[in-house]
C-alpha positions in Angstrom: 26.2 136.9 22.1 29.0 138.5 24.2 32.5 139.0 22.9 35.3 138.9 25.5 37.3 142.0 26.3 40.4 141.0 24.2 38.6 139.3 21.2 40.5 137.5 18.5 39.1 139.1 15.3 39.4 137.6 11.9 39.3 140.4 9.2 38.5 139.8 5.5 39.1 142.5 2.9 38.0 142.1 -0.8 36.9 145.6 -1.9 39.0 145.7 -5.0 42.0 143.6 -6.2 43.6 142.5 -2.9 42.4 139.5 -1.0 43.4 140.4 2.6 43.0 138.3 5.7 44.3 139.2 9.2 44.0 138.4 12.8 43.9 141.1 15.5 43.6 140.7 19.2 42.8 144.0 20.9 45.4 146.5 19.5 47.8 143.7 18.6 48.2 142.6 14.9 49.0 138.9 15.0 49.1 138.2 11.3 48.3 139.9 8.0 48.3 138.1 4.6 47.5 139.7 1.2 47.1 137.9 -2.1 47.1 140.6 -4.8 45.7 140.3 -8.4 47.3 143.6 -9.5 49.5 141.9 -12.1 46.4 140.4 -13.7 44.9 143.9 -14.2 48.1 145.6 -15.3 47.8 144.6 -18.9 44.4 146.2 -19.0 45.7 149.5 -17.5 43.2 149.3 -14.6 41.0 147.1 -12.5 38.7 144.7 -14.4 35.9 143.9 -11.9 35.2 140.3 -13.2 38.9 139.5 -13.1 39.1 140.8 -9.5 36.0 138.8 -8.4 37.4 135.5 -9.8 40.8 136.2 -8.2 39.1 136.6 -4.8 37.3 133.3 -5.2 40.5 131.5 -6.0 42.6 133.2 -3.2 40.1 133.4 -0.4 40.4 130.0 1.4 44.1 129.6 0.9 44.6 133.1 2.3 42.5 132.3 5.4 44.4 129.1 6.0 47.8 130.8 5.6 46.8 133.5 8.0 45.7 131.1 10.7 48.7 128.9 10.2 51.2 131.8 10.4 49.5 133.1 13.6 49.5 129.6 15.1 45.7 129.9 15.7 42.8 127.6 15.0 39.6 128.8 13.3 37.7 127.7 16.4 39.6 130.3 18.5 38.2 133.2 16.5 35.9 135.3 18.6 34.4 137.6 15.9 34.6 137.9 12.1 34.9 141.3 10.4 34.5 141.9 6.7 34.5 144.8 4.3 30.8 145.6 3.6 31.7 148.6 1.4 32.5 150.7 -0.4 34.1 148.9 -3.3 33.5 146.7 -6.4 30.2 144.9 -5.7 31.3 141.6 -7.1 34.5 141.6 -5.1 32.7 142.7 -2.0 30.2 139.9 -2.4 33.0 137.2 -2.3 34.3 138.5 1.0 30.8 139.0 2.6 29.7 135.5 1.6 32.8 134.0 3.0 32.5 136.0 6.3 28.9 135.0 6.7 29.6 131.4 6.2 32.5 131.5 8.8 30.5 133.4 11.4 27.5 131.2 11.0 29.6 128.0 11.2 31.5 129.2 14.2 28.5 130.7 16.0 30.4 134.0 16.3 29.3 137.7 15.8 29.8 139.2 12.4 30.8 142.9 11.7 30.4 144.3 8.2 32.7 147.3 8.4 33.6 150.3 6.4 36.6 150.1 4.1 37.4 153.8 4.2 37.3 154.1 8.0 39.4 151.0 8.2 42.2 152.7 6.4 42.5 155.0 9.4 41.8 152.5 12.2 44.6 150.2 11.0 47.0 152.6 12.6 45.8 151.5 16.0 46.9 147.9 15.3 50.4 149.3 14.5 50.9 152.3 16.8 48.4 151.7 19.5 45.1 153.3 20.6 44.0 156.8 19.6 44.3 159.2 22.5 40.9 160.9 22.0 39.3 162.1 18.7 41.5 162.2 15.6 41.2 163.8 12.1 41.7 161.1 9.4 42.8 162.0 5.9 42.0 158.9 3.8 43.5 159.1 0.3 43.6 156.3 -2.3 42.7 155.5 -5.9 39.0 155.9 -5.1 38.8 158.0 -2.0 40.0 161.4 -0.7 38.1 162.0 2.5 38.5 164.0 5.7 36.9 162.3 8.7 36.7 163.0 12.4 36.9 159.7 14.3 35.7 160.0 17.9 35.3 156.6 19.4 32.4 154.9 17.6 31.3 158.2 16.0 32.6 159.2 12.5 31.8 162.6 11.0 32.7 163.5 7.4 34.1 167.0 6.9 35.1 166.7 3.3 35.5 164.5 0.3 36.6 164.5 -3.3 34.0 166.0 -5.7 35.5 164.2 -8.7 38.8 162.3 -9.1 40.5 161.1 -6.0 44.2 161.8 -5.5 45.4 158.3 -6.5 43.0 158.2 -9.4 44.5 161.4 -10.8 48.0 159.9 -10.5 46.9 156.8 -12.4 45.3 158.8 -15.2 48.3 160.9 -15.7 50.4 157.8 -15.6 48.5 156.4 -18.6 49.2 159.7 -20.5 52.9 159.2 -19.7 52.8 155.5 -20.7 53.7 154.3 -17.2 52.7 150.9 -16.0 49.6 150.4 -13.8 49.4 151.4 -11.0 51.2 154.6 -11.9 51.5 156.1 -8.4 54.8 154.4 -7.3 56.4 155.2 -10.7 55.5 158.9 -10.5 56.6 158.9 -6.9 60.1 157.6 -7.9 60.4 160.1 -10.7 59.3 163.0 -8.4 62.1 162.4 -5.9 64.7 163.7 -8.5 62.6 166.6 -9.7 61.9 170.3 -8.8 58.4 170.6 -7.3 58.4 174.3 -8.2 59.3 173.8 -11.8 55.7 173.9 -13.1 52.9 175.8 -11.3 49.9 173.5 -11.6 46.5 174.6 -10.3 45.2 174.0 -6.8 41.5 173.5 -7.1 39.0 174.6 -4.5 41.5 176.9 -2.8 40.3 180.3 -3.9 38.4 182.3 -1.3 35.0 181.8 -2.9 35.6 178.1 -3.3 36.7 177.7 0.3 33.4 179.3 1.5 31.4 176.5 -0.2 33.9 173.7 0.0 36.4 174.3 2.8 37.4 170.7 3.2 36.4 169.2 -0.1 38.9 168.1 -2.8 39.0 168.2 -6.6 41.8 166.7 -8.8 40.0 166.5 -12.1 41.1 169.9 -13.2 44.7 169.3 -12.1 44.7 166.1 -14.1 43.4 168.0 -17.2 45.9 170.8 -16.7 48.8 168.4 -16.5 47.7 166.5 -19.6 47.4 169.7 -21.6 50.9 170.8 -20.4 52.3 167.5 -21.8 50.3 168.0 -25.0 51.7 171.5 -25.4 55.2 170.4 -24.8 54.8 167.7 -27.5 53.4 170.3 -30.0 56.3 172.6 -29.4 58.8 169.6 -29.7 60.1 170.5 -26.2 61.7 167.7 -24.2 59.6 166.9 -21.2 61.5 167.0 -17.9 59.7 164.0 -16.4 61.2 164.3 -13.0 60.2 168.0 -12.7 56.8 167.3 -14.2 56.2 164.5 -11.7 57.5 166.5 -8.7 55.3 169.5 -9.6 52.3 167.3 -10.1 52.8 165.5 -6.8 53.4 168.9 -5.0 50.1 170.2 -6.3 48.3 167.2 -4.9 50.1 167.2 -1.5 49.8 170.9 -1.1 46.0 170.9 -1.3 45.6 167.7 0.8 47.8 169.0 3.7 46.6 172.6 3.6 42.9 171.6 3.9 43.8 169.1 6.6 45.5 171.7 8.7 42.6 174.1 8.3 40.1 171.3 9.4 42.2 170.4 12.4 42.4 174.0 13.6 38.7 174.6 13.0 37.6 171.6 15.0 40.2 171.7 17.7 41.9 168.4 16.8 45.6 167.8 17.6 46.2 164.5 15.9 46.0 163.6 12.2 46.0 160.1 10.9 46.8 159.6 7.2 45.7 156.3 5.6 44.9 154.7 2.2 47.0 153.6 -0.7 48.0 157.1 -1.7 49.4 157.8 1.8 52.4 155.7 0.7 53.4 158.7 -1.5 56.7 160.1 -0.3 55.9 163.7 -1.3 52.7 163.6 0.7 54.4 162.1 3.7 57.2 164.7 3.6 54.8 167.6 3.1 52.5 166.4 5.9 55.4 166.0 8.3 56.6 169.5 7.7 53.3 171.3 7.5 51.6 169.5 10.4 54.7 169.9 12.5 54.7 173.6 11.9 51.0 173.7 12.9 51.7 171.8 16.1 49.8 168.7 15.0 50.8 165.2 15.8 51.0 162.9 12.7 50.3 159.2 12.6 50.9 157.3 9.4 50.9 153.5 9.2 53.9 151.7 7.5 53.6 151.6 3.7 52.6 147.9 3.8 49.4 148.8 5.7 48.5 151.7 3.5 47.2 149.6 0.6 44.2 147.4 1.0 44.7 144.6 3.6 42.9 142.5 6.1 44.6 144.2 9.1 42.5 147.4 8.5 39.3 145.4 8.5 40.2 143.3 11.6 41.2 146.6 13.3 37.9 148.2 12.4 36.0 145.1 13.8 38.0 145.3 17.0 37.3 149.0 17.2 33.5 148.4 16.8 33.6 145.7 19.5 35.6 147.9 21.9 33.0 150.7 21.6 30.0 148.4 22.1 28.6 148.6 18.6 26.1 145.8 17.8 27.1 143.1 15.2 25.7 143.1 11.8 22.7 140.9 11.0 23.4 138.0 8.7 21.2 139.5 6.1 23.2 142.6 5.5 24.4 143.1 1.9 27.5 144.5 0.3 27.3 148.3 -0.4 29.4 149.6 -3.3 28.8 153.2 -2.0 28.7 152.7 1.8 28.4 156.0 3.6 31.8 157.1 5.0 30.2 157.8 8.4 28.8 154.3 8.9 31.3 152.1 10.6 29.2 149.0 10.8 26.6 147.8 8.3 
């Protein structure tokens, strides 16, 4: 089953709480539509898998129809279907995978079950054009903190989080502060008015002995605990908590480690371009720190617009288009959703 050189790819994303559908032709993003259920989860302080799955079921077909209509395309014009195969919540993934299989089978078109994490980096190609050779991807979100080398169809993992991901640490501290879920944007806004040097929070896995064993791995659990204890101590001593300074110092600790290890990895592997993707890449402190540190290191930085940092169909359509462009075989119709899909596997 041959796909033409500039295929129209329908991408479907349902890994967590966003139902995303998009159309990509080559490197051109034609339409991206997202139906989010985040407000339904906010009252629980986090994602409820069953709620997310039901929301995907309700939103799926309307979101597909909206995307096709906005792009002025007919379903019959679609050349290939791409869907998130993993990682993610298994119930949510199953909704998207089942929908994609039904569409691909009905249309007689190839199906690509693609990797959500890699998609966070590849979406930049649908916004800023093709990668000029291999790139280093820093993918940071509520569930992932990964360093990947993307060289055409080949993906190599250099590092990952050993415990809490960057966005996860923000959400957990947000709960301690009593901030609404998701806490990341709220801490980000507070941090803009604070002093990032006010509180010296720890930088895990940055000591010499740690770097020997985990040069490109991340750990934010200890930082989260240290920040929570600092707040507890301030309360015990009846000290007023300078929220802006606290938020800025916490954000600085995360951004410092992420960017320092990324620069080290780029230098060690001779890579000149870094792509940052994932929901946490919307964080303004991380973007500012990356621009300064990468610029000083002579690295080119690519970051998608904020709207394409959170989960969306564009990243999945872009990943499908990338797989087709590099001649990867489609997925068989019997592939299953993988809650812990390997970060080096582009297509299931």
